[in-house]
N, C-alpha and C positions, 0 to 999 in steps of 0.2 A: 688329534693331528700325530699323524707320523712322525718319529726321528728323522733329521738328516742322516744317509746314510753314506759312508764310503770315502767323509772328505773331513778336511781339517781346515783349521782360521789361518788365515796369511795372504800376504799378495796375491799367492797363485791361485788359479782356481780352482774350486772344487772340484775332484776329479771323479771318474766311473772307471772301475776296474770293468773289461771287457773281454771276450774270448780274441786273442791277436791271430796272427797267420799261423803260429806253431802250435801245438799242444800242450806245450810248457809254459806259453808267452801269455802275456795279458798285456794290454793295452794301457796306460795310463798317462791321461790328459792334462797334464800340471806345469808344464815347462817350459816357459818361452825361451830361454835362451840360456845358454852357460851363466851368467851373472848369479840368475836368479835361483839355480842350482847351488851356487856359490852359499848365496844368502840361504837358503836352506838347511845346508848342514851345518852354518855358522849360527845360526838361531833354532836350531831345531834339532842341534847337537847329536844325537845317538840316530835319529829316526833318519837325520839326513844325510848322516852316513852310511846307513843301510840302504838309503834309497840308490845313491851312489854308488855302491857297490853291485846292485841289482842289475842298474842299466849298464856299468862297465863291463861286467861281464855276461848282459846283453839276456839275462833273467826279464828285465824288464822293456819294452818295444815302447822307445816316446815317439815313434812317426806320428805322422797325422792319420785319422780315421776317415775311411771314405764312406760315406751312406748315400742311400738310393732311397727310390719308392717303388709303390707299388709296380710298375712300368716298366721298372727297369731301366729307363730310360735316360736319368740322371744322375747318373755317378759324380759324387760331391764330394770332393776333397775338404772334411772340414778339421779348425783346429782342436777341438772338443766336441764331449759330447756329454751331458751334464740330467742324471737322474734327478726329478724336482719330486722333494718327499713334504715340502711347505711352501707357505711364501715368501719366509725367510730365505730358502733354497733362492726362489726367482730373484728376491730384491738385490742376495749378495753377489749373485751372478751376473746383473744388470749392472751393478756399482764395478764388480771389476771389469765390463766389458768396457764401459766410461772411463775408468782410470787407465785403459792399455788400447783403447781405443781402436775395439773390436765390433764388430757386426753379431748381432742375437737373431737367431731364426728359433721356429717353435713347431714342433714336431709332436703327433701325436702317432693314429695309425699307421700314416703315409701313404694313402690310400689318396690326396690330392698328388697328381701327374706330373707337376708344371715347376719345378722347382721350388716348391711352394715353402718346404720345410728345411731349406737349409741355404748357408750363403759359402763359399769358396772361402777358406780360410777361417772364419765364423766361429760363434758360437752358439751350438744345439741345444735347445731345451725339451728333456724328454720327458714330457707331461702323463707318460703312462703311467708312471708311477706314485703319481700323484689323483688319486680315486677314488674318495670315499664320499660316502650320504654324509653332508651336513646338517641337511633339516628337514623333517618329511611332517605335513601337515594335510592325512586324508580326509579331512573336514574342510579345510578350505581347497582340497587339490592340488596342490604347490610340494615340489620338492626343489630341496635346495643339493648341488651335487658340485664335487671336484670335477674343473674341465677333462680330467683325463678319465673319468670314467667312459665304459662304453654303453649304449643303448641298450645292450643284453642284459647289462646288471641290473641298469635304470628298470628296466621291463620284470625282472625276476624281483627287484624289490618289490614294487608298488602293486603286483599280481596278487598278491593276497588279500589285498587289501580290496579289491574289485576297481583298480586305476589303468588307464594306459594311456601313454604319450599322445599327444596329437599327431606333430608330425616329426617323421624321420625317415631317412633314404627306405629306399624297400627293403635293405639287408639290416641289421642292427649289430652288424663288429666295426663299429666307428664309434669313437669318442665324440662325448658331447662337444668339448672345448672346440674340434674340428671341425662339425659340422655348423658351429655360428660361424667360424672365420669363413667357411664357404657357403654361409647362408644358404643352407639345402633346401631342397623344397619335397613333400611325401605324395603317398599316396590319394591322403584324403582330400578329394575337390572342394571343401567346404572352408578350409585355411591356404594360405596362401605359401611363402616361405616360412621357415621357421620362425624366422625373427619375428611373428605375431606369437608364437607363443613363450616366448621368453617375458618375462616379468621385470628383470635386472639380471647385471651380474657384477661381477670385481674385477676392478684389472688392475696390472702393475704399468705404471706409465716410465718412461727412459730415465723420469729423474729421482727414481724410486717411491714415488708414490704410490700407495694402493690407496683407489677410489672405487664408488661405487657408480653404475652407470643405468637408467632405468629411460624411460621416456618423459619424467619430471625432473630427474636429477643427471646433471653433466649429460646430456640428449646427444650434446655434438658427438660425443664420444660413442653411445650409446647405437647411432646410427650409420656408424663409420666402421666401429669394430667388428660389428657383425657385416659378412661378407669383405672383410679386411682381409683376411689372409694372414694375421698375424704382425703386421705392421704398425699398427696403433701402440699396443700394448701385448701382454703377458694375461691373458683372460683367465682365474683362479675360481670362482666359483660363481655358477648359474643356478637359478632359481627359473622353474621351468612350470607352467599350466598345464594342470593335465585334465582328463577327460575319461568317462566311465567304460570301462572294460566290456563293454555291448557284446552279446551275441549277433554274430551277420552271418546274414545266407548268401554264400554264393553263387550266380549264375553267372555263364558262357552262352555267348551269342557269335555265330559266325558272321562276317557280313564285308563284303570289300571294302576297301579302306575310301572309297567317295561316302562311302554310307555313315562312316565314323562318328563323324561332327553332329550329325542330325540324331544319329543314336544318345550319341551323348548330353547333349539339349533335352531330350526325353527323360532321360536318368535324372539329371541334375535337380530335377522338379518331384524326384521321390528323397526317399531318404539313406541315398548311398553314400555312406560314409568312407569305403575305398574303392578304388580302380584301376584297371591300367590297361593299355592296348597292347597287344603282338603282332607284327605280322610277319608274314613268310619270307625266312631267308634261303631258299630255294632257287635260284638260278634260272626261272622259266618265266613263262609269264605271269604266274603271281608271285614272284619278286617283287613283297612290298606293298601288296595290291589284295592278297587274299590272306585276313586278320581276324581278330576275334579281339572282343570285349568281354572284360572281367571285369565283374560290378559285387558289389558287395554288399548288400540291403539292411542296415541297423535295424535289428528288432527291439523290442520294447529291454528284454530280460536282460539282467546283468550276469555278467559268468564271473561270479565272486568265488569261485571254489575249482577253475580250472587251473590245471598245471600247464606250462608252458612245455610244449611239447619236445625232443632232441628230435635232431634233422635223422633224417628216415633215408636209407638206400643211396645213401652216398656214394658207394661204388658202385653202384648199376648207372647211377647218373655220369659220374665222372667218364667212365665206359663210353656210353652213349655222345656224351659232349666232346671228348676227344674225337671219334669218326667225324661229328660234325666240323673240327677243326680240319681235318687231312683232309676229308672225300665231302666231294658233291655229291655221293650218295647217301655219305653219311648224313647231310645236310637234311635229307628228303626225307631218311629215316626217322631223325630227330623231330623230327616239325611231325611227323605223323603220330609217333609215342608221346609227345607232346598231350595232342588231342584226345590220346586214348587214356592217357596214366593222369593226368595232370591237370588241364583245363579240360573237360569233357563236355560237351555243348548239351549233353541230354542227363545230367543229373546234377540234384542242387545238393550243398554242402553247407550244414551247421557248423561257426568256428568264431572262436573268441578274437577279440584282436586283437588281443596280444599274440596268438599264434598266428592270425593273418601276417601282422607285421614281424616275424621271426621266420620266414621263408630260410630254404636250406640256402648253403653258400658254400659248403667246403667243396664239393664236385666240380669250383669252378678254378681250383689250384692245379697251376700249370707249371712246369718249367722249362726250359730250353734256351740252350746258348744260340741256337738260330732263329728264335721269335718269339713276339710275346704277347700276351691279349692285351690289350686297350681300351679304355670309354674314352667317347664323345658323344656330345651332349648338344641337340639346338632347339632352341624358343622360337616357335613361332608363331603368329597372330592364329586366334582359333579361326578366324574369318579367311585364312591366306593356308590353310592347313593341306588344301588337296592340290592345290597348284606346285605348293612346295615340295611336296613328298613326289609327285612327277619326276619333277627336277632333280631332287636326292636321289632318286634311283636311279637315271642314265647317270649321275656323275659316279657311283658306285660301279654301276655293271661298267661302264666308258673303261674304269683302271681296275677291272678285277679285283676290289676290295673283297680281303676274307672276313664277310661279317659274320659271326657267331649269335648274333640275336639283336632283334632291334624290339624294344616295347615304347609304346605311347603313357605320358603321362597329362593330367589335366592342372593345369596349377593358375587359380583366379588373379589378378588383378593383386597387388602386392607394390607397395611402393615407398616402402621405410629406410630402405638405407641408400647410401648413395652408389656403391657401385650395383646397381640393378640389374634386375632381367625380365622382371613382370612387371611392368608399366601397363601393361592389359592385359584379357585373359588369353593365355597362351596354352597351345598344344607342343608338348618339350617331348621329344624325338632321341632315346639312348640308344647308341650305339654301342654293341660289343664288339670287337675283330681284333683279327690275327696279325701282325706284323713281322715282316723279317727285321732283324738287328741289323745288317750290313749295312754299310753304306748306301747302296743303292736302294736298301728297303726303307731307310730312313727318309732319303730322297723321294722318292717315289708318296710317302704318305703322307711331307710336306706339299707337294704338289696336290695331289686331291684333297688334302684340307684345307689350303687357299681358296678350291672350287669351293665346294661346299661353305665356306663362310661368306666369300662373295654372291651365294646364292642366299643363304639367309639374309643377307644384306638387302638384295631387291626384295626381300619379300618383308621387310621392314621388320626383323627378327634380331635374335643374338646366339654365338653360343656360350657355352657355359667357360668359365675360366679357371675352375679345378681341374682342365687337363692338361696337355701337351701345347709346350710353346710354337708348337708348327706356325699357329697364324702370325703375319708381321705383324710392325709395328703400327702401323698405318691403320691394318683391318683391328688390330685393339682400339685404338683411339676412335674412328669412326663407329665399332660396335658398341663403346661406354664412353659418350662423349662428356660423361659429367668424372672422367679421370680426372680432369685439370684438379676438380672443387677437390677430388677426393685427397688428391695429392697436396694440395694447402692445408688441406686439415691436415694428412699426418705432421706437417712440417711445423705447425704451431705445437703440436704435441710431443713430436721427438725431434726438437731444435737439429739437434747433432745427428739425426740418421742413424741412431744404435740400430734400429730394427728393418731388417733387410733379408731380401732371400733373392734367389735366383730370377724367379718370377719377375720380382720388382725391380732387378736391375737391367733385365731387359728390356721392358715394355714402359719403364715409367723415369 
């Protein structure tokens, strides 16, 4: 276990030193008020005096820190950010929050885009520094990791043993703890959500207790903390069930959207190990109608000595992706290039499972003061897919939404967690879009998002809670009627409401 960094014991919060606004500044989030500063000077003697001098001459800035997420839509001014290196760090911080009536939020890679990782004026636990492998059993095909570890690190660790993960997002840059908190799904149609691949996890509760949760122990915690967005406690260690790293054969089929579920039904009867669909974003008659089905058929041989390949052609892909962000002809060019260079219907490719689950991601990096790329995801029952996609198409065209990518996943029925989105076999429609960051652009996005949510509700589907807080409170409660049960469970384990975030404040 790594030793705690940058903090000392006192009634003050363990602090983190991070770059401030000026080159010579550091931000130290320690002192709530001047009386505590005096306490530090008196009880810490010279250390306190030195700190006071640094503050007086503006060498140290004690102003609050602003944190944000991937979307840049949620700048939140928090009281402090604490780097977590051990369970003791977590417990000390929670005890401090209890004594000082502060809220605690949990942050990983910050890819949740709806204020899930921070609360105004609260304490943020940075779990990225808590990222070791705790226990590994190749024989049992299990691995226990600290929750801040990324899927990429897990893949690299288990690859040499001929093993792979069962469920993870299409990209591998996310943290394991964050994936549990959002109850993600993946591309393997044989598994539902990530909950199915979790054997157990450890969690620190609001009273400082560190307990284990599984399907047989603390079951209520198990089914509420997964998909609970950090509102039940701090997940510290996770034991995952693994699978063999088989060779896969990739094939691509071109088809109209109306034939997608029919082909999928046929493919599900084979050794289909990974799958996704993709539809055209070119705003013509083919928009959301011209599609492909990408299928990975599992082979008998295990890829035990195949390295995970680094990302290739990132600069090339970023350039063409940028053209599709800014120009309609760029969308046409990129759609054509994808069929030629990435998902060609004319070739079969052999690839290991780990490599297929480590797709390129850096080409999506984008920063502009005027606009931002965001994700949204909608889950529709497979039987309603064709009708729903037509309605989604019309909404996006009517509002001239700048869609950069649309992909499809199949998620089989998975009912283990309380805030569940997969109560039946569903098709996931993932939208990657660019929106303007000015007031008008944000309001426009709220309008078409509200229409998309109403549409998915008409087709007995759900929207994914991981993204923006554009839906109304009424829409949230209608989409997830189990919210009240979840909230009662939260109150049971977090009586004083220590764990919170802006998402919870808005919808609960």
